[in-house]
C-alpha positions as CSV (number, residue, x, y, z in Angstrom):
1,M,-1.3,-44.1,78.1
2,S,-3.3,-41.6,76.0
3,N,-6.3,-42.9,74.0
4,Y,-8.3,-41.5,71.2
5,K,-10.7,-39.6,73.1
6,D,-7.8,-37.8,75.1
7,I,-6.2,-36.9,71.7
8,H,-9.2,-36.0,69.7
9,G,-11.7,-34.9,72.5
10,T,-14.3,-37.4,71.3
11,Q,-14.8,-41.2,71.1
12,I,-14.8,-43.3,68.1
13,E,-18.4,-43.5,66.7
14,V,-19.9,-46.8,66.6
15,R,-22.9,-47.1,64.2
16,S,-24.4,-49.9,61.9
17,D,-23.7,-48.1,58.8
18,N,-21.2,-45.7,57.1
19,P,-22.0,-42.0,57.1
20,S,-23.3,-40.6,53.7
21,N,-21.1,-37.5,53.8
22,P,-17.9,-38.1,56.1
23,V,-15.9,-35.2,57.0
24,N,-12.1,-35.1,56.9
25,G,-10.6,-36.9,59.7
26,Q,-13.9,-38.7,60.7
27,V,-13.4,-42.0,62.3
28,W,-16.2,-44.8,63.0
29,Y,-16.7,-48.3,63.7
30,N,-19.3,-50.2,61.5
31,T,-20.8,-52.9,63.7
32,T,-22.5,-54.5,60.5
33,D,-19.5,-55.6,59.0
34,Q,-17.0,-55.1,62.0
35,K,-14.8,-52.7,60.3
36,L,-13.0,-49.6,61.7
37,R,-13.1,-47.0,59.0
38,A,-11.7,-43.4,58.6
39,N,-12.4,-40.6,55.9
40,A,-9.2,-38.7,54.8
41,N,-9.9,-36.3,52.0
42,T,-7.4,-36.3,49.2
43,T,-4.6,-33.5,49.1
44,A,-4.2,-33.6,45.3
45,S,-6.1,-34.3,42.2
46,A,-5.1,-37.2,40.0
47,W,-6.0,-39.2,36.8
48,A,-5.6,-43.1,36.6
49,S,-6.0,-45.4,34.0
50,G,-9.2,-47.2,33.4
51,G,-10.5,-50.1,31.3
52,N,-10.7,-49.4,27.5
53,M,-14.0,-49.2,25.7
54,N,-14.7,-52.1,23.4
55,T,-15.1,-49.6,20.4
56,A,-12.8,-46.8,19.8
57,R,-14.7,-43.8,19.0
58,I,-15.1,-39.8,19.0
59,R,-18.2,-37.4,19.7
60,M,-20.4,-40.1,21.5
61,G,-22.7,-39.3,24.1
62,A,-22.5,-39.9,27.9
63,S,-24.5,-39.8,31.1
64,G,-23.2,-36.8,32.4
65,N,-24.6,-37.6,36.0
66,G,-23.0,-41.1,36.0
67,T,-20.3,-41.8,38.4
68,Q,-16.8,-43.4,38.3
69,T,-18.3,-46.8,38.7
70,A,-21.3,-46.6,36.9
71,T,-21.5,-44.6,33.5
72,I,-22.8,-45.3,29.9
73,V,-21.5,-44.0,26.6
74,F,-23.7,-44.3,23.3
75,G,-23.3,-43.4,19.6
76,G,-20.3,-41.8,18.3
77,D,-18.1,-42.1,15.2
78,T,-15.5,-44.6,14.4
79,D,-14.3,-42.5,11.4
80,P,-16.4,-43.9,9.5
81,P,-19.0,-45.2,10.3
82,H,-21.6,-43.5,12.9
83,V,-22.4,-46.0,15.5
84,A,-25.2,-46.9,17.8
85,N,-23.3,-48.9,20.2
86,T,-24.1,-48.5,23.9
87,E,-21.4,-49.4,26.5
88,V,-21.6,-49.5,30.4
89,Y,-18.5,-48.9,32.8
90,N,-18.4,-50.6,36.3
91,G,-15.4,-48.9,37.5
92,S,-12.9,-51.3,35.9
93,A,-14.4,-52.5,32.7
94,W,-16.7,-51.7,29.8
95,T,-19.5,-54.0,28.7
96,E,-21.3,-53.6,25.3
97,I,-24.8,-54.2,25.9
98,S,-27.5,-55.4,23.4
99,G,-29.5,-52.6,23.6
100,D,-28.1,-50.0,20.9
101,L,-29.5,-46.7,20.1
102,N,-32.3,-47.0,17.5
103,T,-30.6,-44.2,15.6
104,A,-26.8,-44.4,14.7
105,R,-25.3,-40.9,15.2
106,D,-22.4,-38.9,16.8
107,A,-22.0,-35.2,18.0
108,L,-25.1,-35.5,20.1
109,G,-25.9,-34.6,23.6
110,G,-26.6,-36.6,26.8
111,A,-27.8,-36.7,30.3
112,G,-28.7,-39.0,33.1
113,T,-27.0,-42.0,34.8
114,A,-26.0,-45.5,33.8
115,T,-29.4,-46.8,34.4
116,S,-31.6,-44.0,33.0
117,A,-30.2,-41.9,30.4
118,L,-31.1,-39.4,27.7
119,A,-29.6,-39.2,24.1
120,F,-30.8,-36.3,21.8
121,G,-29.8,-34.5,18.6
122,G,-26.8,-35.4,16.4
123,R,-26.1,-36.3,13.0
124,P,-26.1,-37.8,10.3
125,P,-27.9,-37.4,7.7
126,G,-28.0,-33.5,8.7
127,Q,-28.7,-32.5,11.9
128,L,-31.2,-34.7,13.9
129,A,-33.9,-33.8,16.7
130,I,-34.3,-37.3,17.6
131,T,-34.4,-38.2,21.4
132,E,-33.9,-41.5,23.0
133,K,-34.4,-42.7,26.5
134,F,-32.6,-45.6,28.1
135,N,-34.2,-47.7,31.0
136,G,-31.1,-49.6,31.9
137,T,-31.8,-52.2,29.1
138,S,-33.1,-50.6,25.9
139,W,-33.5,-47.4,24.3
140,T,-36.9,-45.8,23.2
141,E,-37.7,-43.1,21.1
142,V,-39.5,-40.2,22.8
143,A,-40.3,-36.6,22.0
144,D,-38.0,-35.0,19.6
145,L,-36.1,-31.6,20.2
146,N,-37.9,-28.6,18.9
147,T,-34.8,-27.8,16.9
148,A,-32.5,-30.3,15.2
149,R,-28.7,-29.7,15.7
150,E,-25.4,-31.3,16.1
151,G,-22.5,-30.5,18.5
152,L,-24.8,-29.5,21.3
153,A,-24.1,-29.9,25.0
154,G,-26.5,-31.6,27.7
155,A,-27.0,-31.7,31.6
156,G,-29.1,-33.0,34.1
157,T,-31.2,-36.4,34.4
158,A,-33.4,-38.5,32.2
159,T,-36.3,-36.6,33.7
160,S,-35.0,-33.1,34.0
161,A,-32.5,-32.2,31.4
162,L,-31.0,-29.2,29.2
163,A,-29.9,-29.1,25.8
164,F,-28.0,-26.2,24.8
165,G,-25.7,-24.8,21.9
166,G,-25.0,-26.8,19.0
167,L,-24.5,-26.3,15.1
168,I,-27.7,-25.9,12.8
169,T,-26.6,-24.1,9.5
170,A,-25.1,-21.5,11.9
171,N,-23.9,-21.7,15.6
172,S,-26.8,-22.0,17.8
173,A,-27.6,-20.4,21.4
174,L,-30.8,-22.3,21.6
175,N,-31.6,-23.7,24.8
176,E,-34.3,-26.4,25.5
177,S,-35.6,-27.8,28.8
178,W,-36.8,-31.5,29.0
179,N,-39.5,-32.3,31.8
180,G,-39.4,-36.0,31.4
181,T,-42.2,-36.1,28.6
182,C,-41.3,-33.3,26.2
183,W,-38.8,-30.4,25.2
184,A,-39.6,-26.8,25.7
185,E,-37.5,-23.7,24.6
186,A,-35.9,-21.8,27.4
187,G,-33.8,-18.9,27.7
188,D,-30.8,-19.0,25.0
189,L,-27.3,-19.0,25.7
190,V,-25.5,-15.5,25.7
191,L,-22.8,-17.1,23.3
192,A,-24.0,-19.2,20.2
193,R,-21.6,-22.0,20.0
194,N,-20.8,-25.6,19.2
195,T,-18.7,-28.6,20.6
196,L,-18.9,-27.0,23.9
197,G,-18.5,-28.7,27.3
198,G,-21.3,-28.7,30.1
199,G,-22.6,-30.1,33.4
200,G,-25.4,-29.6,35.9
201,A,-27.7,-31.3,38.2
202,D,-31.1,-30.8,36.2
203,N,-33.1,-28.3,34.1
204,T,-32.6,-25.5,36.7
205,S,-29.0,-25.7,37.4
206,A,-26.4,-26.0,34.7
207,I,-23.0,-24.7,33.4
208,A,-21.7,-24.2,29.8
209,F,-18.0,-23.5,28.7
210,G,-15.8,-23.6,25.9
211,G,-16.7,-24.4,22.4
212,N,-16.4,-23.1,18.8
213,V,-17.8,-20.0,17.0
214,S,-16.6,-20.6,13.4
215,G,-19.0,-23.3,12.1
216,V,-18.0,-26.8,11.3
217,A,-14.1,-26.3,10.7
218,V,-12.3,-24.3,13.3
219,P,-9.5,-22.1,11.8
220,A,-6.0,-22.7,13.1
221,G,-5.8,-19.2,14.3
222,G,-9.2,-18.8,16.2
223,G,-12.8,-19.9,16.8
224,R,-12.3,-21.6,20.1
225,K,-13.8,-19.7,23.2
226,G,-13.3,-19.8,26.9
227,E,-16.7,-18.2,27.8
228,T,-18.5,-19.8,30.8
229,E,-22.1,-19.4,31.5
230,T,-24.3,-20.6,34.3
231,W,-27.9,-21.3,34.1
232,N,-30.4,-20.6,37.2
233,G,-33.6,-22.1,35.5
234,T,-34.7,-19.0,33.8
235,S,-31.6,-17.2,32.2
236,W,-27.8,-17.8,31.4
237,T,-25.4,-15.5,33.0
238,E,-21.6,-15.0,31.9
239,V,-19.0,-15.8,34.7
240,A,-15.3,-16.3,34.8
241,D,-13.9,-17.7,31.3
242,L,-11.7,-20.9,31.2
243,N,-8.1,-20.1,31.3
244,N,-7.3,-22.0,28.0
245,T,-9.7,-21.6,25.1
246,R,-10.7,-24.8,23.6
247,S,-13.7,-26.8,21.7
248,E,-14.5,-30.5,21.5
249,L,-14.0,-30.9,25.1
250,A,-15.4,-33.0,27.9
251,G,-17.3,-31.5,30.8
252,F,-19.0,-32.9,34.0
253,G,-19.9,-31.8,37.5
254,A,-22.2,-28.9,38.8
255,V,-22.5,-25.2,38.6
256,S,-20.5,-24.9,41.9
257,K,-17.8,-27.3,41.1
258,A,-17.2,-28.2,37.3
259,V,-14.5,-30.1,35.4
260,A,-13.1,-29.0,31.9
261,A,-10.9,-31.8,30.2
262,G,-9.1,-32.2,27.1
263,G,-10.3,-30.5,23.7
264,D,-8.9,-28.9,20.9
265,A,-6.9,-25.9,21.9
266,P,-5.6,-25.9,18.8
267,G,-4.5,-29.4,18.5
268,N,-5.2,-32.1,21.3
269,T,-4.8,-30.9,24.8
270,A,-4.2,-32.8,28.0
271,N,-5.3,-29.5,29.9
272,V,-7.8,-29.9,32.8
273,E,-9.5,-26.9,34.7
274,V,-11.8,-26.9,37.9
275,Y,-14.3,-24.5,38.5
276,N,-15.1,-23.5,42.0
277,G,-18.4,-21.5,41.4
278,T,-16.3,-18.4,40.9
279,S,-13.2,-19.1,38.7
280,W,-11.3,-21.6,37.0
281,S,-7.9,-23.0,38.0
282,E,-5.7,-25.2,36.1
283,D,-5.3,-28.9,37.7
284,A,-3.8,-32.2,37.1
285,D,-3.5,-32.8,33.3
286,L,-5.1,-35.9,31.7
287,T,-2.4,-38.8,30.8
288,T,-3.2,-38.7,27.1
289,A,-4.0,-35.4,25.2
290,R,-7.1,-35.9,23.4
291,A,-10.0,-34.0,21.8
292,K,-13.7,-35.2,20.9
293,L,-13.7,-37.2,24.1
294,S,-16.7,-37.5,26.3
295,G,-17.0,-37.3,30.4
296,S,-19.2,-38.0,33.3
297,G,-19.2,-37.7,37.0
298,T,-18.7,-35.1,39.4
299,S,-15.8,-32.8,40.6
300,F,-14.6,-35.4,43.1
301,S,-15.0,-38.4,41.1
302,G,-15.4,-38.7,37.5
303,V,-14.4,-40.4,34.2
304,V,-13.4,-39.3,30.6
305,M,-13.3,-41.8,27.7
306,G,-12.7,-42.3,24.0
307,G,-11.8,-39.2,21.6
308,D,-8.9,-38.5,19.2
309,S,-5.3,-38.8,20.5
310,G,-3.7,-38.5,16.9
311,S,-5.7,-41.6,16.2
312,L,-9.1,-42.9,17.6
313,T,-8.8,-44.1,21.2
314,A,-10.8,-46.3,23.4
315,A,-8.8,-45.3,26.5
316,T,-10.5,-44.3,29.9
317,E,-9.2,-42.3,32.6
318,E,-10.4,-42.0,36.1
319,W,-10.6,-38.4,37.9
320,T,-10.1,-38.2,41.7
321,G,-10.4,-34.4,42.6
322,N,-8.7,-32.5,45.4
323,N,-10.4,-32.9,48.7
324,A,-12.4,-36.0,47.6
325,P,-13.4,-38.2,50.4
326,T,-11.4,-41.3,50.7
327,I,-12.7,-44.0,53.1
328,R,-9.8,-46.1,54.6
329,E,-10.5,-49.5,56.6
330,F,-8.2,-50.6,59.4
331,D,-7.7,-54.3,60.0
332,L,-8.4,-55.0,63.7
333,S,-7.4,-58.7,63.7
């Protein structure tokens, strides 16, 4: 009778932990919890329903580098009023914490994780430069942006972030870099715009896409853009456009692998596109078409929440991207 080694040319790996980045088809036995496990990458992208937020809202900030099982949203507009509410997601349910933002606002930027986040800019009254830092429990005001604005995008961590684009009295191409202590002006976007999507690891690597170039109100016939730019720590470079122009979208991921979800195209859209470092391709649509939503995560595992689906929604959807590692366990009893 053939055994595993005869078929695959190698023995099942025996180890005391799980590999940090298993390859497709890798099999191992974990002696600590006595489980046989294997990794089988997903063959198709998909969205699944998650738990609803406690407060339905639009244009909130989010920890862009959060995960599907640990992310945070803050601020937003309940149409009206603007709120300071902060909620944390654990992969199944949202919990409202007592540590609200010090300044209620919407149309703000966000960066970081569920336990270490950054909130910056937004409105009202007028555009704001206020920046707040979250330590896992509460928010503390830190150094302001150099230029107050709303409808901007963010990327990175609570100690290494970018704030780009937005609206002042006109569309802005401004880009500011955060070093954990203060903001410094950096190279401008090629295209000035607001309500754009973005993602990225830190203040040396980011991606910007979509948005609106027509001011506050987007005309029915235009204003929405598909332009995509990547940031290398020094300057922005135009790369391949989105296939579908839109504003008020959710974005997350990295320069080499980003996700653009939903938005105003015009009207609410469920369209999702994935960037592979060279070009965008259409992928699995959201279950619910919506705009003014937020997102967090990676191209393999992410989450979107809130927005306008014809009315304010608290709905959450969880993203599993194509080729995402999926660990499976086998019962040996």
